[in-house]
C-alpha positions in Angstrom: 103.1 94.3 124.0 105.3 97.3 124.8 104.9 99.0 121.4 101.1 98.4 121.3 100.6 99.7 124.8 102.8 102.8 124.1 100.8 103.7 121.0 97.5 103.2 122.8 98.7 105.3 125.8 99.9 108.2 123.6 96.7 108.2 121.6 94.5 108.2 124.7 96.1 111.4 126.0 93.9 114.4 125.7 95.1 118.0 126.0 93.2 120.7 127.7 92.1 122.1 124.4 90.0 119.8 122.3 87.1 121.2 120.3 88.4 124.8 120.5 91.8 123.9 119.0 90.1 121.8 116.4 88.0 124.8 115.2 90.6 127.5 115.4 93.4 125.6 113.7 91.6 123.9 110.9 91.5 126.9 108.5 95.2 127.2 108.0 95.8 123.5 107.5 92.9 123.5 105.0 94.8 126.1 102.9 97.9 124.0 102.9 95.8 120.9 101.9 94.1 122.8 99.0 97.4 124.0 97.6 98.9 120.5 97.6 95.9 118.3 96.7 97.1 114.9 95.4 100.6 115.4 96.7 102.5 112.8 98.6 103.1 115.2 101.4 99.4 115.7 102.0 98.7 112.0 101.9 101.4 111.4 104.5 100.1 114.2 106.7 96.8 112.4 106.7 98.6 109.4 108.1 100.0 111.5 110.9 96.7 113.1 111.5 95.0 109.8 111.9 97.8 108.6 114.2 97.1 111.5 116.5 93.4 111.9 116.1 92.6 111.0 119.8 94.2 114.3 120.9 91.4 116.4 119.5 88.6 114.6 121.1 88.0 111.8 118.6 87.8 109.3 121.4 85.1 111.3 123.1 82.8 111.2 120.1 80.3 108.3 119.6 81.5 105.4 117.5 79.2 104.6 114.6 78.4 101.1 113.6 80.2 99.9 110.5 78.3 98.7 107.4 81.5 97.9 105.6 83.6 94.8 106.5 87.3 94.6 105.9 88.6 91.9 103.7 90.1 90.0 106.7 89.2 89.9 110.4 86.4 91.8 112.1 85.0 95.0 110.6 86.6 98.3 111.5 84.3 100.9 113.2 83.4 104.0 111.2 84.6 107.0 113.2 83.0 110.5 112.9 86.2 112.2 111.7 85.8 116.0 112.0 87.9 116.7 108.9 85.4 114.9 106.7 83.1 118.0 106.4 83.0 120.1 103.3 84.6 123.1 105.0 86.7 121.0 107.4 90.5 120.2 107.5 93.1 118.4 109.5 93.7 119.4 113.1 97.1 120.9 113.8 97.4 119.3 117.2 96.4 115.9 115.9 99.2 116.0 113.3 101.7 116.9 115.9 100.5 114.1 118.2 100.7 111.7 115.2 104.2 112.8 114.5 105.1 112.3 118.1 103.7 108.7 118.1 105.6 108.0 114.9 108.9 109.3 116.2 108.6 107.5 119.6 107.2 104.2 118.6 106.8 103.6 114.8 110.1 105.0 113.4 112.2 102.3 114.9 110.8 99.8 112.3 108.7 101.8 109.8 109.9 104.4 107.3 108.1 107.4 105.8 110.5 107.7 102.9 108.3 110.1 100.8 108.2 112.8 103.5 110.6 115.7 103.9 111.0 117.8 107.0 109.8 120.9 105.0 106.4 119.2 104.5 105.7 119.8 108.2 106.4 123.5 108.1 103.2 125.6 108.7 101.2 122.4 109.0 102.3 120.9 112.3 105.4 123.0 113.3 106.9 126.4 112.7 109.9 126.7 110.4 112.3 127.2 113.4 110.9 124.1 115.1 111.3 122.0 112.0 114.8 123.2 111.3 115.8 122.3 114.9 114.2 118.8 114.5 116.1 118.1 111.3 119.4 119.4 112.6 119.4 116.6 115.2 119.7 114.0 112.5 123.0 113.1 110.9 122.7 112.8 107.1 125.2 111.0 104.9 126.0 113.3 101.9 128.6 113.6 99.3 130.9 112.9 97.6 133.0 115.9 98.5 135.9 117.4 96.4 138.0 114.4 97.5 135.4 111.9 96.4 134.5 110.9 100.0 131.1 110.7 101.6 130.6 112.7 104.8 127.9 113.4 107.4 126.2 116.7 108.1 123.3 118.0 110.2 119.9 117.5 108.5 118.1 120.3 106.8 114.5 121.0 105.7 115.0 119.5 102.2 116.1 116.1 103.7 113.6 113.3 103.9 112.9 111.4 107.1 115.7 109.0 108.1 115.3 105.3 107.2 115.3 102.8 110.1 117.3 100.3 108.1 120.0 100.6 105.4 118.1 98.4 103.0 115.1 96.1 102.6 117.1 92.9 103.4 118.2 94.3 106.7 114.7 95.3 107.6 113.3 91.8 106.8 116.1 90.1 108.8 115.5 92.4 111.8 111.8 91.7 111.8 111.6 87.9 111.6 111.2 87.7 107.8 108.5 90.4 107.5 109.1 93.8 105.9 107.6 96.7 107.9 105.5 98.7 105.4 106.3 102.3 104.6 103.8 104.6 106.3 103.9 107.6 103.8 100.6 106.8 102.2 99.4 104.0 104.5 95.8 105.3 104.6 95.6 104.9 100.8 97.2 101.5 100.8 94.7 99.8 103.3 91.1 99.0 103.0 88.9 101.5 105.0 92.0 103.7 105.2 91.8 106.0 108.2 89.4 103.8 110.2 91.7 100.8 109.7 94.8 102.7 111.0 92.9 104.1 114.0 91.4 100.7 114.8 94.8 99.1 114.4 96.5 101.4 116.9 93.8 101.4 119.5 92.8 97.7 119.2 95.4 96.2 121.5 94.3 94.1 124.5 95.5 91.3 126.7 95.2 87.8 125.1 92.3 85.6 126.3 93.0 83.3 129.2 94.8 80.2 128.1 96.0 81.7 124.8 99.8 81.8 124.5 101.2 84.8 122.6 104.9 85.1 121.7 106.9 87.8 123.3 107.3 89.5 119.9 103.5 89.6 119.2 100.6 91.8 120.4 97.0 90.5 120.6 94.5 92.6 118.7 90.8 92.1 118.4 90.4 92.7 114.7 92.8 90.1 113.2 91.9 86.7 112.0 94.1 85.0 114.5 93.9 87.7 117.1 97.6 88.5 117.1 100.0 90.7 115.1 103.7 90.5 115.0 105.3 93.6 116.3 108.6 94.1 118.2 
């Protein structure tokens, strides 16, 4: 359950600023969202925002009862997301926290192949921070004048690195299952943002007498109560 517990612990962290940061930072992110409505980058930033929503005080708000049941398993709660208001936008700190969760836990198996580093500039990080982040990654480029491929430091125009060289390698490494790309995961799942948040915070110890394999984590909103995750 290492991955599940790590995600749960990261999302449960609360910074000293909660409601104040949410109010002060939403205007700039709103501008970026409006300029890129419908773009893949904005949809992906939504996923990062939902991954890190707990940072901005989401966990301290009351959970509303759900009137909508998911296709499988128990219904997801409906959370009072602060960015759902007419004049609201995504929280800067939540997007940063979501990116931290993705880098530390999710990126070892899941890709975000439609996201470039430049998509984070002015939304979650400064340009200097993003350039430094990209430069740590070695990118295969080429061919050069001699027809050979070479590696170079990453730059803003590069997309996030892939955890596996191809789909077959990903399936083999994950026991026959292909880890879904998370670029637009909130659009690809029923009940979108609520599903993602419930998935990441729904881990618990298995019931007494229930045997869970080492590569699985028990969750309360699955049909069989378990989900395969390294």
